[in-house]
N, C-alpha and C positions, 0 to 999 in steps of 0.2 A: 230360265236356261242355265243349269249348273254343271260345268264342264271340269273335268280332272285332266291335267296335262302331266304325262310322265317325261321327265326331264333326266338327263344323264350327264356325269363330268366325264370330259374326254381330253386326251393332249392336245394341244394346239397342233394344226397341220405341220408347222415347220420344225416340230420336235424331232430331235435325232433320238431314235429308239435303241435302247440297250436293256440288258436284264443283269440281275445279281443273283447271288446265292445259288449257284451252280445253274444258271439260267431257269429258276423256278419262279422267279420273282421280278415283275416289272420294275426298272430303276426310276423312280419318280424324282430323284435328286434335280433340282434346278429345271424341272419341267413347268412350263405354263399351262394350266388347264382352263379350258373354257366350256360353255354349255354346248352340247352336241348339237350342230348347226341344223339338223333335220328336226330336233325337237324345238328349237328356238325360232327359227325363221319361218317354218312352216305349220307345226302343230300348236305352238303357243300363240303366234300372231293370228292365225284364224280363229282360234278360241276367243282371243280378245276382241275381234272383229264382231263374232257372233254376240258377244255379250253386249257391246256397244249398240248393236241393232236391236237385239231381243230382250235385254236386261240379263238379271241373273250374276253369277260369279264364276272366276276362274280361280282353280287351285292348282298349286304345281306340286308335284310330288317326286322325290328322288329316294334312292336307297344308298346310304353310305354312312360314313363316320362324319364327325364335326368338319373335317377338312373340305367336304363339298359345299358348306355353307355360303362360301362367296359366289358360286354360280347360282344358288337359289336366290341370293341378293339380286343378282343380275336380273333373273326372271321377274322378280317383284319390282324393279326399277322399270322394267319394260310395261308393267302394267297387271301383273296378276294380283289378285285381292288376297289370297291366302298361300301358305306354303307349309308343307309337310315333309319331315325327314325321317325315314324309317331307319333307325341306328342299327345298321348290319352291313357288314363287309361281305357283300354277295360274290360268291365264287363264279356263278353261272347264271344263264339267262333265266332258267327255272326259278332259281332262288330270287332273283330280282322280279319277276312275275308274281311270284307266290306272295311277296311281301307286299306289293302294290295291291294285288287282288284281295288280300285279307284287310287291308285298310279300306277300300273301296266297297267291300261286301256290306258293311254296316251303313253306308251312306246312300243318297239317292242321286247320283250324278246321270245326267241325261246322256252325255257323251264322255268317252274317255279317249283321249287323243294321245298319239306318240309320234315321233318321228319314224321313217320307214326302216331305220336302222342307226347304230351308232357308227361313227367314221374310225372307231379303233378296231372293234371286233367285226363289224359288217354282218352280223349274224340274222337280222331281221327276224327275231324270234320272240321278242318280249310281248308285243301287240297281241299276236295270236294265241299265246300261252294265257295272257290275262282274260281274253275272251273265253277261251275253254274253261279257265278255272271258275268264271262267274256264269258260263252258260249264256254268254250273249252272242248276237251276231257280230262277224267280225270282217271289215273290209280292208285290204291291203293295197298300199301304194296308192293311196287317193290323191287326186290332183285338185279336186274341187269339191267343196261341201257347202250345201244350201239346206236350211230348213224350211219345209213347207207344211203348214199346219203341224201335225204331230209325227211327221215324217222327216227322215234325213234323206236327201237326195245327193248321191256320190257319183262323181266321176272317175273313171280310170282310164288312162291312156293304154290303149292296145296296139298291137300290130294293125296299121291299116286305118285306125279310127278311135272312136272313144267308147267305152262301155258305161252306161248309166244304170246305177242301182238304187232301188228306193228300199228303206228299211225303217220298221219301227225303232223307237228309241225304248229303252237305253241299247247303245252299241259301242262297239270299240273300232277305232280306226287307226291306221298308221299313215302318214301324211307324207308325201313325196313333193318333189320341185313342181310349183305351180299352184299349190294350195293358198299361198300368200306371200307378200313381200316382206322382207326383213325390216324390223324397226329398230332405231336407235333411241336407248333410253335418254330422256331429257333430265335437266339438272333438277326439276321438282321431282321426278320419279326416283333419282337416284338418292336424293335427300329423304324421301318417304320411306324407301327401302330399308334404310338403316335403322330405322325404329319400329318397323313390322316385326310382329312374332313369328318365329319358325317353330311349328309344333312338331316336337320331336316324340316319335313313338317307338316302342321296343320292337325289334325284329327278331324272328325265329329261324334259325339255321334250317335250311331244307334244300341242300344242294344235291344234285345228280352227278356232278362232274368233279373230279380232283385233278389238278394240274400238276403234271410231272416236269414238264420242261417246256420252254419255248425256243424258237430257233428262228433266227433272222433269214429272209430270202437270201438265195445266193446272188453274188454281186452281177451285175449285167456284164455280159461279154464285150470284147471290144467289136466294133464295126467294120467290117470289110467293104471297100469301096471298090467297084468293078468298072473298068472302062466300058460305057456304053456300046462300043464297036466290038467288044470282046464277047459276044453271047455264048460261045462254045465254054469259055471259063466259067461264065454265069451258071450255064445248065449243069454244068460238073459239080459246082459247089452246092447248088440247090439238091443234086442227088446225094451228095457224100456228106455235107455238113448241116445243111437246114434242117430245122426240127419243126414238127408239127405241135402246135399248142392246143 
């Protein structure tokens, strides 16, 4: 069972977001970066569990310049066998997906796993694009993955129940909460990750989007507290000031 896990570098959730160069570029000064939690906690850990049960290998891949290598080392410390960095500063989801698909096309991975989305852009696009580019089945928002004979059995939470999908392999999955439990790398894994080789492959620019500028969300407005005995005032404010989102 050979599994490719797509990981991404994202700002830590406590990061204060700002932009530079006339709001056209994210300001990464003094920003702490982490492995995207959906990629690490669910996609990577479930891949490792399957390898431990069925044998095989787990390869992690990310798209970016040399600055992303610390998060690759983190994935290796958790237990990944191999690591690949596509040397490309991707502008959009399609460029990222194209770079990963190009690498995977020449390999024989049984499963390609990614987190359901990154916590910075929340696009939830890369997994589906990889599947489309490779002409493979795609299951989004998977919460459970088991291998039965030569098939993948996948569960997805839906309103009022659970949908079960059976698919031949290879296939592409995006992992959501419930797929696995987060792992903390141990000292042995951390030490071993320092000496593991990261394969670097050249990337080719293939973006569809150009970024003109970013804009921060408007600050939250103040909260108005209404005396529960004064229902007339509440009704009047609901009509005059409340906004439907």
